[in-house]
C-alpha positions as CSV (number, residue, x, y, z in Angstrom):
1,M,-33.8,36.5,-39.8
2,Q,-32.4,33.0,-39.3
3,F,-34.5,30.1,-40.8
4,N,-32.5,27.1,-39.6
5,I,-33.1,25.2,-42.9
6,G,-30.7,22.5,-41.9
7,N,-32.5,21.7,-38.7
8,K,-35.8,21.6,-40.5
9,V,-34.4,19.2,-43.2
10,K,-33.0,16.9,-40.5
11,S,-36.1,16.9,-38.4
12,L,-38.4,16.2,-41.3
13,R,-36.1,13.5,-42.7
14,K,-36.0,11.8,-39.3
15,Q,-39.8,12.2,-38.9
16,K,-40.2,10.3,-42.2
17,K,-37.6,7.7,-41.0
18,M,-35.3,8.4,-43.9
19,S,-31.5,8.1,-43.8
20,I,-29.3,10.7,-45.5
21,L,-28.6,8.1,-48.2
22,Q,-32.3,7.5,-48.8
23,L,-33.0,11.2,-49.0
24,S,-30.0,11.6,-51.4
25,E,-31.3,8.9,-53.7
26,K,-34.8,10.3,-53.7
27,S,-33.8,14.0,-54.2
28,N,-30.7,13.6,-56.4
29,V,-28.8,15.8,-54.0
30,S,-25.4,14.3,-52.8
31,T,-25.2,12.9,-49.3
32,G,-22.3,15.2,-48.6
33,L,-24.4,18.3,-49.4
34,I,-27.3,17.1,-47.4
35,S,-25.0,16.5,-44.4
36,Q,-23.6,20.0,-44.8
37,I,-27.1,21.5,-45.1
38,E,-28.3,19.7,-42.0
39,R,-25.2,20.9,-40.0
40,E,-25.9,24.5,-41.2
41,L,-22.5,24.6,-42.9
42,V,-23.9,25.7,-46.3
43,V,-26.9,27.5,-47.7
44,P,-28.4,25.3,-50.4
45,S,-29.4,26.6,-53.8
46,V,-33.0,26.9,-54.7
47,V,-32.8,23.8,-56.9
48,S,-31.2,21.7,-54.1
49,I,-33.7,22.8,-51.5
50,W,-36.6,22.3,-53.9
51,R,-35.4,18.7,-54.7
52,I,-35.0,18.0,-51.0
53,A,-38.5,19.4,-50.3
54,Q,-40.0,17.3,-53.1
55,A,-38.3,14.2,-51.7
56,L,-39.7,15.0,-48.2
57,D,-43.2,15.6,-49.6
58,T,-43.3,19.3,-48.9
59,N,-42.4,22.6,-50.6
60,I,-39.7,25.2,-50.2
61,S,-41.9,27.4,-47.9
62,Y,-41.8,24.7,-45.2
63,F,-38.1,25.5,-44.6
64,F,-38.7,29.3,-44.5
65,D,-41.9,29.5,-42.4
66,D,-41.6,31.2,-39.1
67,E,-45.2,32.0,-38.5
68,K,-48.5,30.4,-39.1
69,K,-49.8,30.4,-42.6
70,N,-53.1,32.0,-43.4
71,D,-55.6,32.2,-46.2
72,R,-55.4,35.9,-46.9
73,V,-57.0,37.1,-50.1
74,I,-54.9,40.3,-50.3
75,I,-51.2,40.4,-49.5
76,R,-50.1,44.0,-48.8
77,K,-46.8,45.2,-50.3
78,D,-44.8,44.9,-47.1
79,D,-46.2,41.5,-46.2
80,H,-44.9,39.4,-49.1
81,K,-42.6,36.6,-48.0
82,K,-39.0,37.0,-49.3
83,I,-36.4,34.3,-49.8
84,I,-32.9,35.7,-50.3
85,M,-30.4,33.3,-51.8
86,N,-26.9,33.4,-53.1
87,K,-25.6,36.1,-50.8
88,G,-28.4,38.5,-51.8
89,N,-27.8,38.1,-55.5
90,A,-31.2,36.4,-56.0
91,I,-34.4,37.5,-54.3
92,Y,-37.6,35.6,-54.5
93,Q,-40.7,37.5,-53.4
94,L,-43.8,35.3,-53.1
95,L,-46.8,37.2,-54.4
96,S,-49.3,34.5,-53.9
97,P,-50.5,33.2,-50.5
98,D,-47.9,31.2,-48.6
99,N,-50.2,28.1,-48.1
100,S,-50.9,25.0,-50.1
101,N,-54.5,25.9,-50.8
102,H,-53.8,27.2,-54.3
103,L,-52.6,25.7,-57.6
104,I,-50.2,28.5,-58.8
105,D,-47.2,30.1,-57.3
106,F,-46.8,33.8,-58.3
107,V,-43.3,35.0,-57.7
108,K,-41.3,38.2,-58.3
109,I,-37.6,37.3,-59.0
110,T,-34.8,39.9,-58.7
111,L,-31.6,38.6,-60.2
112,K,-28.6,40.9,-59.6
113,G,-26.5,41.8,-62.6
114,G,-24.2,39.0,-63.8
115,Q,-25.8,36.4,-61.7
116,I,-27.1,33.0,-62.5
117,Y,-30.5,32.0,-61.1
118,E,-29.3,28.5,-60.6
119,K,-26.1,26.7,-61.6
120,E,-27.9,23.6,-62.6
121,Y,-30.8,23.0,-64.9
122,L,-34.1,22.1,-63.3
123,T,-36.9,19.9,-64.6
124,H,-40.2,19.3,-62.9
125,E,-43.8,18.7,-63.6
126,G,-45.9,21.7,-64.6
127,E,-45.7,24.9,-66.5
128,E,-44.0,28.3,-66.1
129,C,-44.8,31.7,-67.5
130,G,-42.6,34.7,-67.0
131,F,-42.7,38.4,-67.7
132,V,-39.6,40.7,-67.6
133,L,-40.4,44.0,-65.8
134,A,-36.8,45.4,-66.0
135,G,-33.5,44.4,-67.4
136,T,-32.6,41.5,-69.6
137,L,-33.0,37.8,-68.7
138,T,-31.7,34.8,-70.6
139,V,-33.8,31.7,-70.2
140,Q,-31.7,28.6,-71.1
141,L,-34.4,26.2,-72.1
142,N,-33.8,22.7,-73.5
143,G,-30.4,23.6,-74.9
144,E,-31.4,27.0,-76.4
145,D,-31.0,30.5,-75.1
146,Y,-34.0,32.8,-75.2
147,V,-33.1,36.5,-74.5
148,L,-36.0,38.4,-72.9
149,H,-36.0,42.2,-72.6
150,E,-38.3,44.5,-70.6
151,G,-41.9,43.7,-71.6
152,D,-41.1,40.3,-73.1
153,S,-42.8,37.2,-71.8
154,I,-42.2,33.4,-72.1
155,Y,-44.2,30.3,-71.5
156,F,-42.8,26.7,-71.3
157,D,-43.4,23.2,-70.1
158,S,-41.4,22.8,-66.9
159,N,-40.4,19.2,-67.9
160,L,-37.9,20.8,-70.2
161,P,-34.5,21.5,-68.6
162,H,-34.3,25.2,-67.8
163,K,-32.5,27.9,-65.8
164,Y,-32.4,31.7,-65.7
165,V,-29.3,33.8,-66.3
166,N,-28.6,37.5,-66.1
167,F,-25.5,38.2,-68.2
168,E,-26.0,42.0,-68.1
169,E,-24.7,44.4,-65.5
170,E,-28.2,45.8,-64.8
171,D,-30.4,43.9,-62.3
172,C,-33.3,41.9,-63.9
173,I,-36.7,41.9,-62.3
174,S,-39.3,39.4,-63.6
175,I,-42.7,38.0,-62.5
176,W,-43.4,34.3,-62.7
177,A,-46.4,32.0,-62.5
178,M,-45.6,28.4,-61.9
179,T,-47.5,25.1,-61.4
180,P,-47.4,23.0,-59.4
181,L,-46.5,24.9,-56.2
182,F,-42.7,25.4,-56.1
183,F,-42.4,27.7,-53.0
């Protein structure tokens, strides 16, 4: 399925009467990368698209929505929205409703063996709590590495610089609750 992220970025940027330079300054994403995203030349990282979404007063889901959002109470196993990034090496499965009427994002992240969740550290308002279902996950948090194995959990303030890394060959599957809404 094609999402046309670049077209949506460009359209929303113009709707908000922002130049690429203004969006770059507000999002901390380079003008060159924004230009490439808008021309569909690159697929942005989750961190880059999140920063752009924040600067445009929306969330990541805006760029991936193809159908109307609804207020379902139950989301059946085949109905969870998936966002596939980094050539299929990172899969984000949204377990909470895909609307803005809730306070917590609940996400299942599958990180292929030897893959980094994000190349750059991320900081944002809120809190995160994760639980490793399978594999090993290294959470790089505020300059320290925390190695989580199956059954381990972690909680931290999202204002601390953080990223997730899978140094092992085995895939890592984890569940995360995050505030405020990220996706």
